C-alpha positions in Angstrom: 125.4 98.9 152.6 128.9 99.3 154.0 131.8 98.9 151.5 133.3 96.0 153.4 130.1 94.1 153.1 129.8 94.8 149.4 133.4 93.6 148.9 132.7 90.5 151.0 129.6 89.7 148.9 131.6 90.1 145.7 134.4 87.9 147.0 131.9 85.3 148.1 130.3 85.4 144.6 133.5 84.8 142.7 134.9 82.0 144.8 133.9 79.1 142.4 135.4 80.9 139.4 138.5 82.0 141.3 139.3 78.5 142.6 138.5 77.0 139.2 141.0 79.3 137.7 143.7 78.2 140.2 143.0 74.5 139.8 145.0 74.0 136.5 148.1 75.5 138.1 147.8 73.2 141.1 147.0 70.2 139.0 149.9 70.7 136.6 151.9 67.7 138.0 148.9 65.4 138.2 146.6 63.6 135.8 149.2 63.7 133.0 146.9 61.6 130.8 144.7 64.7 130.5 147.6 67.1 129.7 146.6 67.3 126.1 145.8 70.6 124.4 142.1 71.4 124.0 142.7 72.5 120.5 144.4 69.2 119.6 147.4 71.2 118.2 145.2 72.7 115.5 145.9 76.1 114.1 143.8 79.1 112.8 145.5 81.3 110.2 148.8 79.7 111.0 148.7 80.2 114.7 147.6 77.8 117.5 143.9 78.2 118.4 144.5 78.2 122.1 148.0 76.8 122.5 149.6 73.9 124.4 148.9 75.5 127.8 145.1 75.2 127.6 144.6 71.5 128.3 141.8 69.1 129.1 143.4 68.6 132.5 142.9 72.3 133.3 139.4 72.5 131.9 138.2 69.3 133.7 140.0 69.9 137.0 139.0 73.6 137.1 135.3 72.8 136.3 135.2 70.1 139.0 136.8 72.4 141.6 134.4 75.1 140.7 131.5 72.7 141.1 132.8 71.6 144.5 133.3 75.2 145.6 129.7 76.0 144.5 128.4 72.9 146.3 130.1 74.0 149.5 128.7 77.5 149.1 125.2 76.1 148.7 125.6 73.9 151.7 126.9 76.8 153.9 124.1 79.0 152.6 121.5 76.5 153.9 123.4 75.5 157.1 124.4 78.9 158.4 121.9 81.9 158.2 124.8 84.4 158.4 126.0 83.2 155.0 122.6 84.3 153.5 123.6 87.8 154.4 126.7 87.8 152.3 125.4 85.8 149.4 124.2 87.6 146.3 122.9 84.3 144.9 119.7 82.7 146.3 120.7 79.1 146.6 117.1 78.2 147.2 116.6 78.9 143.5 119.8 77.4 142.0 121.8 74.5 143.2 125.2 75.5 144.4 127.0 72.7 142.5 125.3 74.0 139.3 126.3 77.6 139.9 129.8 76.5 140.8 130.2 74.4 137.6 128.9 77.3 135.5 131.3 79.8 137.1 134.2 77.4 137.0 133.6 76.3 133.4 132.9 79.8 132.3 136.0 81.2 133.9 138.1 78.6 132.1 136.3 79.2 128.8 137.0 83.0 129.2 140.6 82.1 129.8 140.7 80.0 126.6 139.1 82.8 124.6 141.7 85.2 125.9 144.4 82.8 124.8 142.9 82.7 121.3 143.3 86.5 121.1 146.8 86.3 122.6 147.8 84.0 119.8 146.4 86.3 117.2 148.5 89.2 118.3 151.6 87.2 118.9 151.7 87.1 122.8 153.5 83.9 123.9 151.9 81.5 126.3 152.5 82.6 129.9 153.4 86.1 129.0 151.3 89.0 130.4 148.4 90.4 128.3 147.1 93.1 130.6 144.2 93.7 131.4 142.7 90.7 129.7 144.7 88.2 131.8 142.8 89.6 134.8 139.3 90.0 133.3 139.0 86.9 131.1 137.8 84.5 133.8 135.5 87.0 135.4 133.8 87.9 132.1 133.6 84.2 131.2 132.1 83.2 134.5 129.5 86.1 134.4 128.5 85.2 130.8 127.8 81.6 131.8 125.9 82.6 135.1 123.8 85.5 133.8 121.1 83.3 132.2 120.4 81.8 135.6 121.3 84.5 138.2 120.5 88.2 138.2 123.6 90.1 139.2 123.4 93.7 140.3 125.1 96.1 137.9 127.3 97.4 140.8 128.8 93.9 141.1 129.6 93.8 137.4 131.2 97.2 137.5 133.1 96.4 140.6 134.3 93.1 139.0 135.7 95.0 136.0 137.7 97.1 138.5 138.2 94.7 141.4 139.1 91.5 139.6 142.3 92.8 138.0 143.4 94.1 141.5 142.6 90.7 143.2 144.3 88.9 140.2 147.5 90.9 140.5 147.6 90.3 144.3 147.0 86.6 143.9 149.6 86.4 141.2 152.1 88.2 143.4 151.6 85.5 146.1 151.8 82.8 143.5 155.1 84.3 142.3 156.4 84.4 145.9 155.4 80.7 146.3 157.1 79.7 143.1 153.8 78.8 141.4 153.9 81.6 138.8 156.8 82.8 136.7 155.6 86.5 136.5 154.1 88.8 139.0 151.5 90.2 136.6 
């Protein structure tokens, strides 16, 4: 398979997790009633569990956006035969909305787990924690999807390498647009 097709298949696969991970940033000025920390302000060994930046608003909006992205992927898979050529997932076997929800929710859970470890080592919210800032969502999404979808090992290895690169590039554009405070 040509490398461009492999990369396209990978990018198509991660769409629900990627957009779910962006949703909390885009929703930050909306749904303020959900802007409450998931950990409720509780601490573990004197430090916040996740911190104030991991909110119900982010988890809910991200999960919904992931679900919608997966539903759209499932629809396109069935409506356009060419999409079947770039899809690693057989949407005849798993509903798109379900895959999207799993990837979106998993990506955000991975992000929260990374925040837990950031708090343990004293990294402030919003400060870089390379390479975990780039891998957390991918690893979380994969963990939630693996019980339902068999992913080729090449995709997993490429994800460990490619996701940090894509994340850095998207953060750069987010920084240029004023949506992110740091490039990394």
